[in-house]
C-alpha positions as CSV (number, residue, x, y, z in Angstrom):
1,M,-70.8,-46.8,-9.6
2,N,-68.4,-48.1,-7.3
3,R,-65.0,-47.4,-6.1
4,Y,-63.5,-49.8,-8.9
5,G,-64.7,-47.7,-11.4
6,V,-67.3,-50.6,-12.4
7,C,-70.9,-49.7,-13.2
8,K,-73.2,-53.3,-13.1
9,I,-72.6,-56.2,-11.0
10,K,-75.4,-58.6,-11.9
11,T,-75.8,-60.6,-8.5
12,K,-76.4,-59.4,-5.1
13,N,-74.1,-61.6,-3.3
14,S,-71.6,-59.5,-5.5
15,V,-73.1,-56.4,-4.4
16,K,-72.5,-57.3,-1.1
17,L,-69.2,-58.4,-1.2
18,V,-68.1,-55.8,-3.2
19,F,-69.5,-52.9,-1.0
20,A,-68.1,-55.4,2.8
21,F,-64.9,-54.9,0.7
22,A,-64.9,-51.3,0.3
23,L,-66.1,-49.9,3.3
24,A,-63.8,-53.2,5.6
25,T,-60.5,-51.1,3.8
26,S,-62.2,-47.2,4.3
27,I,-62.5,-48.6,7.9
28,V,-58.7,-49.8,8.4
29,M,-57.4,-47.2,6.7
30,A,-59.4,-44.2,7.7
31,G,-56.8,-41.3,8.7
32,W,-53.7,-43.7,9.1
33,Y,-51.4,-41.7,6.5
34,T,-50.6,-38.3,6.6
35,A,-47.4,-36.4,5.4
36,S,-46.2,-35.9,9.1
37,D,-45.5,-39.9,8.7
38,A,-43.2,-39.1,5.9
39,N,-40.2,-36.5,5.4
40,N,-42.7,-34.2,3.2
41,S,-40.1,-33.7,-0.1
42,S,-41.6,-33.5,-3.0
43,P,-41.8,-36.7,-5.0
44,I,-39.6,-35.6,-7.7
45,E,-37.0,-33.7,-5.7
46,K,-33.7,-34.7,-7.0
47,R,-30.8,-34.8,-4.3
48,A,-29.6,-31.6,-3.1
49,D,-25.8,-32.7,-3.5
50,S,-24.0,-33.0,-6.4
51,S,-22.8,-36.3,-5.3
52,P,-22.5,-38.8,-8.6
53,E,-25.2,-41.3,-8.6
54,R,-24.9,-44.5,-6.2
55,I,-25.8,-48.0,-6.5
56,A,-26.9,-50.4,-3.8
57,F,-25.8,-54.2,-4.0
58,T,-25.1,-57.0,-2.0
59,E,-22.1,-59.0,-1.9
60,E,-20.8,-62.0,0.4
61,I,-18.2,-61.5,2.9
62,K,-16.8,-63.9,4.9
63,G,-19.5,-66.4,4.6
64,T,-22.5,-63.4,5.2
65,S,-24.2,-61.4,2.7
66,Q,-23.4,-57.5,3.4
67,I,-24.4,-54.3,1.8
68,F,-22.4,-52.0,-0.4
69,T,-22.7,-49.2,-2.5
70,V,-20.5,-47.7,-5.3
71,D,-20.3,-44.8,-8.1
72,I,-21.8,-45.3,-11.1
73,D,-18.6,-45.3,-12.8
74,G,-17.5,-47.8,-10.7
75,K,-15.3,-45.7,-8.0
76,S,-16.0,-45.4,-4.1
77,K,-17.3,-48.5,-3.2
78,R,-18.0,-48.5,0.5
79,M,-19.6,-51.5,2.6
80,E,-22.3,-49.8,4.6
81,T,-23.7,-52.7,7.1
82,Q,-21.3,-55.4,9.0
83,S,-24.6,-56.9,11.0
84,N,-24.3,-60.8,11.1
85,Y,-27.3,-61.8,9.1
86,D,-27.6,-61.9,5.1
87,K,-29.2,-59.3,2.9
88,S,-30.3,-59.2,-0.3
89,I,-32.8,-57.2,-2.5
90,S,-31.1,-53.5,-1.7
91,T,-32.3,-50.0,-2.8
92,L,-30.6,-46.9,-2.4
93,T,-32.9,-44.1,-1.8
94,R,-33.0,-40.7,-4.0
95,D,-31.5,-38.7,-1.6
96,N,-28.4,-41.5,-0.8
97,R,-29.3,-41.1,2.5
98,H,-31.2,-44.4,3.2
99,I,-30.7,-48.2,1.7
100,V,-34.0,-50.4,2.3
101,F,-33.4,-54.3,1.9
102,K,-34.5,-57.5,3.1
103,G,-32.9,-59.5,5.7
104,Y,-33.1,-63.1,6.7
105,K,-32.3,-64.4,10.0
106,P,-31.9,-68.1,10.1
107,N,-33.0,-68.4,14.4
108,E,-36.5,-66.9,13.1
109,R,-39.7,-68.6,12.9
110,F,-40.5,-69.6,9.3
111,Y,-42.8,-66.8,9.1
112,S,-40.2,-64.2,10.8
113,Q,-37.3,-65.6,8.8
114,F,-37.6,-62.2,5.9
115,G,-37.8,-59.0,6.6
116,F,-37.7,-55.8,5.4
117,Y,-35.2,-53.5,7.2
118,V,-33.9,-49.7,6.9
119,L,-30.5,-48.8,7.2
120,D,-29.3,-45.1,7.7
121,R,-25.9,-44.1,5.9
122,Q,-25.4,-41.2,8.5
123,T,-25.7,-42.9,11.7
124,G,-25.0,-46.3,11.1
125,S,-28.2,-47.7,12.8
126,E,-30.6,-50.5,10.4
127,R,-34.5,-50.7,11.8
128,R,-36.6,-53.7,11.0
129,L,-39.7,-52.2,8.9
130,T,-42.1,-55.5,9.1
131,D,-43.1,-57.2,12.0
132,G,-42.9,-60.9,10.6
133,L,-45.8,-62.0,10.6
134,V,-45.6,-61.7,6.9
135,W,-43.9,-63.6,3.7
136,E,-42.7,-60.1,2.2
137,G,-42.6,-60.5,-1.6
138,P,-41.6,-57.3,-4.5
139,Y,-41.6,-54.0,-3.1
140,D,-41.1,-50.3,-4.3
141,C,-39.8,-47.2,-2.6
142,H,-41.6,-44.2,-2.4
143,P,-39.7,-41.4,-5.1
144,G,-39.5,-38.6,-2.7
145,N,-40.8,-39.6,0.8
146,D,-39.7,-42.5,3.6
147,L,-41.8,-45.0,2.3
148,I,-41.9,-48.6,0.7
149,V,-45.0,-50.3,-0.4
150,F,-44.5,-54.0,-0.3
151,E,-46.8,-57.8,-1.5
152,G,-47.5,-59.8,1.9
153,I,-49.2,-62.8,2.0
154,Y,-50.5,-63.7,5.6
155,Q,-50.0,-67.5,6.8
156,H,-53.6,-67.3,7.8
157,H,-55.4,-67.4,4.6
158,G,-52.2,-67.6,1.9
159,Y,-53.7,-64.7,-0.2
160,G,-51.5,-61.3,-0.7
161,D,-52.3,-57.9,0.6
162,I,-50.8,-54.8,0.1
163,V,-48.7,-53.1,2.5
164,I,-47.2,-49.7,3.3
165,A,-44.5,-49.1,5.7
166,T,-42.8,-45.5,6.9
167,F,-39.3,-45.9,8.1
168,G,-39.9,-45.2,11.0
169,G,-41.7,-48.9,11.4
170,K,-45.4,-48.1,11.1
171,T,-46.9,-50.3,9.0
172,Q,-50.5,-51.5,7.7
173,K,-52.4,-53.3,4.9
174,L,-54.0,-51.2,2.4
175,T,-56.5,-54.0,1.3
176,N,-57.4,-55.8,4.0
177,T,-59.8,-59.0,3.1
178,E,-59.2,-62.9,2.4
179,E,-61.7,-62.9,-0.1
180,F,-59.0,-61.3,-2.6
181,D,-55.6,-62.2,-3.9
182,E,-53.3,-58.5,-4.5
183,R,-49.8,-58.3,-5.7
184,A,-47.1,-56.9,-7.7
185,P,-47.5,-53.1,-5.8
186,S,-45.3,-49.9,-7.2
187,F,-46.0,-46.4,-7.2
188,D,-46.6,-44.8,-10.3
189,H,-44.6,-42.0,-11.5
190,D,-45.4,-38.8,-8.6
191,G,-45.5,-41.1,-6.0
192,T,-49.1,-40.1,-5.3
193,Q,-51.0,-43.8,-6.4
194,I,-50.3,-47.3,-5.9
195,I,-50.5,-49.7,-8.7
196,Y,-50.7,-53.1,-8.7
197,V,-52.6,-56.6,-9.3
198,S,-55.8,-57.7,-8.2
199,N,-58.4,-60.5,-8.7
200,A,-61.4,-58.6,-7.0
201,L,-64.4,-58.5,-9.0
202,S,-62.8,-60.8,-11.4
203,K,-64.6,-64.0,-13.2
204,K,-63.7,-67.3,-12.2
205,V,-62.0,-69.1,-15.1
206,D,-61.8,-73.2,-14.2
207,G,-62.2,-72.3,-10.6
208,Y,-59.6,-69.6,-10.8
209,R,-59.7,-66.1,-10.1
210,L,-57.7,-63.8,-12.9
211,K,-56.2,-60.4,-11.8
212,S,-56.7,-57.4,-13.0
213,V,-54.7,-53.8,-13.1
214,F,-55.7,-51.9,-10.5
215,T,-54.8,-48.1,-8.8
216,M,-55.0,-46.7,-5.4
217,R,-54.2,-43.8,-3.2
218,L,-51.7,-44.5,-0.4
219,D,-54.2,-44.0,2.1
220,G,-55.9,-47.0,0.6
221,T,-59.2,-44.8,-0.8
222,D,-60.3,-44.2,-4.5
223,R,-59.4,-47.8,-6.4
224,K,-59.7,-48.0,-9.6
225,R,-59.6,-50.5,-12.1
226,L,-57.5,-49.9,-15.4
227,T,-57.9,-53.3,-17.7
228,F,-61.0,-54.9,-18.2
229,D,-59.9,-58.5,-20.3
230,E,-61.6,-61.1,-18.3
231,S,-59.7,-63.7,-20.2
232,E,-56.0,-62.5,-19.5
233,D,-54.3,-62.6,-15.3
234,C,-52.3,-59.4,-15.5
235,E,-48.7,-59.4,-13.6
236,K,-46.0,-56.7,-12.8
237,P,-47.8,-53.3,-13.5
238,T,-46.3,-50.2,-14.0
239,M,-46.4,-46.5,-15.2
240,S,-45.2,-44.2,-17.5
241,P,-43.4,-41.4,-16.1
242,D,-46.1,-39.1,-17.3
243,G,-49.1,-41.2,-16.2
244,T,-50.8,-41.9,-19.7
245,H,-49.7,-45.3,-20.0
246,I,-48.9,-48.9,-18.2
247,A,-47.2,-51.7,-19.2
248,F,-47.6,-54.8,-17.7
249,V,-47.4,-58.5,-18.2
250,S,-50.1,-60.6,-19.7
251,R,-50.7,-64.1,-19.5
252,K,-53.5,-65.8,-21.7
253,Y,-54.5,-69.7,-22.2
254,D,-55.2,-71.0,-25.5
255,E,-57.7,-73.8,-25.4
256,K,-57.3,-75.1,-28.3
257,T,-53.2,-74.9,-29.2
258,E,-52.9,-75.7,-25.0
259,I,-50.6,-73.1,-25.1
260,Q,-49.9,-70.3,-22.6
261,E,-49.1,-67.3,-24.1
262,R,-47.4,-64.0,-22.4
263,C,-47.0,-61.0,-23.5
264,I,-45.9,-57.8,-22.4
265,V,-48.7,-54.9,-23.1
266,L,-48.8,-51.7,-23.3
267,L,-51.9,-49.7,-22.7
268,N,-53.3,-46.2,-23.3
269,L,-55.3,-45.1,-20.3
270,S,-57.5,-42.6,-21.9
271,T,-58.2,-44.9,-24.9
272,Q,-58.1,-48.2,-23.9
273,K,-55.7,-48.7,-26.7
274,R,-53.7,-51.7,-26.7
275,R,-50.1,-52.2,-28.0
276,I,-48.2,-55.7,-27.8
277,L,-45.1,-55.3,-27.5
278,T,-43.3,-58.6,-27.6
279,K,-44.6,-62.2,-26.3
280,N,-43.9,-65.6,-26.1
281,E,-44.3,-68.4,-23.9
282,R,-41.9,-67.6,-22.0
283,N,-41.6,-65.3,-18.5
284,F,-41.6,-61.8,-18.7
285,F,-39.9,-60.0,-16.1
286,Q,-40.7,-56.8,-13.9
287,P,-41.1,-54.2,-17.3
288,Q,-39.8,-50.7,-15.8
289,F,-40.1,-47.4,-18.0
290,S,-37.2,-44.9,-18.7
291,L,-37.5,-42.2,-17.6
292,D,-38.5,-40.0,-20.4
293,G,-41.4,-43.2,-21.1
294,R,-39.6,-43.8,-24.6
295,S,-38.3,-46.8,-24.1
296,I,-39.0,-49.9,-21.1
297,V,-36.3,-52.6,-19.9
298,Y,-37.0,-55.8,-18.8
299,G,-36.4,-59.6,-18.7
300,E,-37.2,-62.9,-20.3
301,G,-36.6,-66.4,-19.8
302,G,-37.7,-69.4,-18.9
303,E,-36.4,-72.5,-19.9
304,T,-33.9,-70.6,-21.4
305,P,-31.6,-68.3,-19.3
306,L,-32.8,-65.0,-18.2
307,K,-32.3,-62.0,-20.4
308,T,-32.7,-58.7,-20.3
309,F,-33.7,-56.6,-23.2
310,L,-34.5,-52.8,-23.6
311,F,-37.2,-52.0,-26.1
312,S,-37.7,-48.4,-28.4
313,L,-41.2,-47.5,-28.2
314,E,-41.1,-45.0,-30.8
315,D,-38.3,-47.4,-33.5
316,R,-40.1,-50.7,-32.0
317,V,-36.7,-52.1,-31.4
318,K,-35.5,-55.1,-29.0
319,I,-32.0,-54.1,-27.5
320,P,-29.8,-56.9,-26.3
321,L,-28.3,-55.8,-23.4
322,D,-26.2,-59.2,-22.3
323,P,-22.7,-59.1,-22.2
324,P,-21.1,-61.3,-24.8
325,E,-20.2,-64.8,-23.0
326,S,-22.6,-63.9,-20.3
327,N,-24.7,-66.9,-19.5
328,K,-27.3,-64.7,-17.9
329,T,-28.5,-61.5,-16.9
330,D,-31.4,-60.2,-14.3
331,G,-32.1,-57.3,-11.9
332,A,-32.2,-54.5,-14.7
333,R,-33.8,-51.5,-13.9
334,F,-33.2,-47.6,-14.7
335,T,-31.1,-45.3,-12.2
336,A,-33.1,-42.9,-10.6
337,D,-31.6,-40.0,-12.4
338,G,-32.8,-42.1,-15.4
339,K,-29.5,-41.9,-17.5
340,H,-28.3,-45.4,-16.7
341,I,-29.3,-48.7,-16.8
342,V,-28.0,-51.3,-14.4
343,F,-28.0,-55.0,-14.0
344,W,-26.3,-58.2,-12.6
345,A,-24.5,-60.4,-15.3
346,Y,-23.3,-63.8,-14.7
347,F,-20.4,-65.7,-15.9
348,N,-19.8,-69.2,-15.4
349,K,-16.4,-69.6,-16.8
350,T,-15.0,-67.2,-14.8
351,R,-17.7,-68.1,-12.0
352,T,-18.1,-64.6,-11.0
353,A,-21.4,-62.4,-11.4
354,T,-20.6,-58.6,-12.6
355,L,-22.5,-55.8,-11.8
356,M,-22.9,-53.8,-15.4
357,R,-24.6,-50.7,-16.5
358,T,-25.1,-49.0,-19.7
359,D,-26.2,-45.8,-20.6
360,S,-30.2,-45.2,-21.4
361,Q,-30.5,-46.4,-24.7
362,G,-28.5,-50.0,-24.0
363,K,-24.8,-48.5,-24.7
364,N,-21.7,-48.2,-23.4
365,R,-21.5,-50.8,-21.0
366,V,-18.9,-50.6,-18.6
367,A,-18.7,-53.4,-15.7
368,L,-19.3,-51.6,-12.4
369,T,-17.6,-54.6,-9.8
370,S,-17.9,-58.2,-9.8
371,K,-17.8,-61.0,-7.3
372,G,-17.9,-64.8,-6.7
373,F,-20.5,-67.4,-7.3
374,T,-20.8,-71.1,-8.0
375,P,-22.3,-71.9,-11.1
376,K,-25.7,-74.4,-11.2
377,K,-25.3,-77.8,-12.3
């Protein structure tokens, strides 16, 4: 059995390819990440203070997007940055100390325009975490240590690689191959593994390798394949808080109907038993488990505007979170303490985008803050 958990590979070329891939990655990663690179706090440690949960978001001030934070009750709004470049997709770490965000500097070369930055809220200092040699895709913050993992697309081959970076600016590719496409990384429930999708070991379908779900340790070792359906393309995986299940977006093409079906799948890792939670021909966006593992929040859209739903795994009930009169919602996620869901709601009539929150059951919706925007025609 190889490090992907696969017992048989039929061709000699396949054996050579996989062996070379595993060996190259082991050489690159050996001894790179140690506990001294982070702050050694427990992955599930809560904030030491009793301050309320805060949310980070961006808002345009005098033509430049800046980062703000606000309490979960909508009070104590604070402007966190004043630098003269645009920012987006900000995340406040669990200890309230740092904010990770994407920054955009228009004077840089194309592949250097976007970069990940970290802001120290105590000192006000900003540090760029990535070197600008890649286009940085989706990212995730470690639940305890000062780390992020993200999807990097290197311009010399165009495939995605999984990259990890410390808040000190130390960056390393965990996947180092030009043969496979690996994307959508996130940390698992306790921060000991990374879950992602890869087309390594997948068969070609119409000249295209479909992606499966994998996990690996933070140093890039102990890779395991979790899904084995050769007819599906997997996207946006996430792991349940107890580590027993994963949820992901599955895409399959039906040759008879010529329709590409998409669904969110819940997979029991010990039994491999699948449960389809919801499906249609539209896109699904980033499912996320609640802290108790009893529900999943996700986005759904396509030709119609994006909508946000909470799905109860016990009751099998799909709960819409969109407020009345809103034209679309996006960016839904559970707060770190698991007590609330936050998301953006857009209202074309008033030309405002409102940061909303509900409780973990999708009830008691409250507006936290609003900003203006120009609706697309």
